[in-house]
N, C-alpha and C positions, 0 to 999 in steps of 0.2 A: 671387497670383491667388485670387479668392474662388471657392469650390466651389459647385455647384448644390445645392439641398436634396435629400434622399433621394427625394422624390416624383418627381423627374425621371429616376430610374434606369430606369423602365419604358420610356422612349423613348430615353434616352442609350445604354443597353446594346445594343439591337438596331440603333441608328444606327451605332455604331462597329463592331459585329460584322459587319453587312451590308457596310459599306465594306471591311473587311479581307478578308472572304471573297470578295467579288466582284473585288477587286484581284488576288488570287491566282488565282482560277479564270479570269478573263478574260485574265490574263497568260499562263497556260499554254495556253489555247485559241488565243490570238493567235499565240504563238510556234510552236505546233504547225502551224497552217495557213499562216502567212506566213513564219516563220523570222526570222533576225536581219538582214533587209535594211533598206535605208534607208527611213525613215518608219514602221517597225513600231510605234514608241512612240505615234504619232498614232492609229494603228488601235487600239492597246491602250486608249488613253484613251477613244475613242469606244465601244468595246466595254464598257469598265468603266462608263462613265456610263449607258449604256442598261441594263446588267444591274443596276446599283445602283438605278436608278429603279424597276425592277420588284421587286428583292429586298427593299428596305427596307419598303415597305407590305405586301408579302406576308408578311414575317417577323413584323411587328407584329400584323397582323390574323389570320393563319392559322397559320403555322408554330410560333411560340412557344406559343400556347395549346394546340395539339395536343401539342407536345413536352412541356410541363409535365404535361399529363394522362397521357401515356404513361409518363413517368418516375415519376410519383406511384404508378403501379401496382406498381413494383418497388423504389422507394427510399423509406425512411421519411422523412417530411417533418419539419423541425425544429418543436419545440413552441413555442407562444407563451405568454408569461407569463400565468398564470391560466386558460389554456384546457385543458380536460380532453380527452384523446385518445379515440379510439373504444373503447379497451379499458377506459376508466373511470379511467385514471391520468393524472397530469400529467407524463408523460415529456418531458424536454427543457426543462421550465419551471424557471427559477431561483427559489429562494425570494426573497421580497421583501427580506429583510435583505441577502442577497448582492448583489442588484441595487443597493440603496442604497449599500452599501460600495464596490462596484466603480465606481460613478459618481463617487466622490470621488477615486479614485486616478488 
């Protein structure tokens, strides 16, 4: 199977993450309210589908940008090759020679 290019990560990650989280949360909620009686899985599916339809666009448009901003306040972000950090150093950046060598391996 051919993989998608890296540029699709911005949509693929929240797509999968929102699916998994809403499956778990809607399943717990459905079991808490209904219990394990006949037809609970149909109710779970409906609850999941509605919650995912709300969660995915909410995550992409609002939650992830806010979370990234909040996390950046207390976690040092990785350096980008050739980019100088706020302290004036190139922390996290690999020398060009190391990048060239590692790409051959």
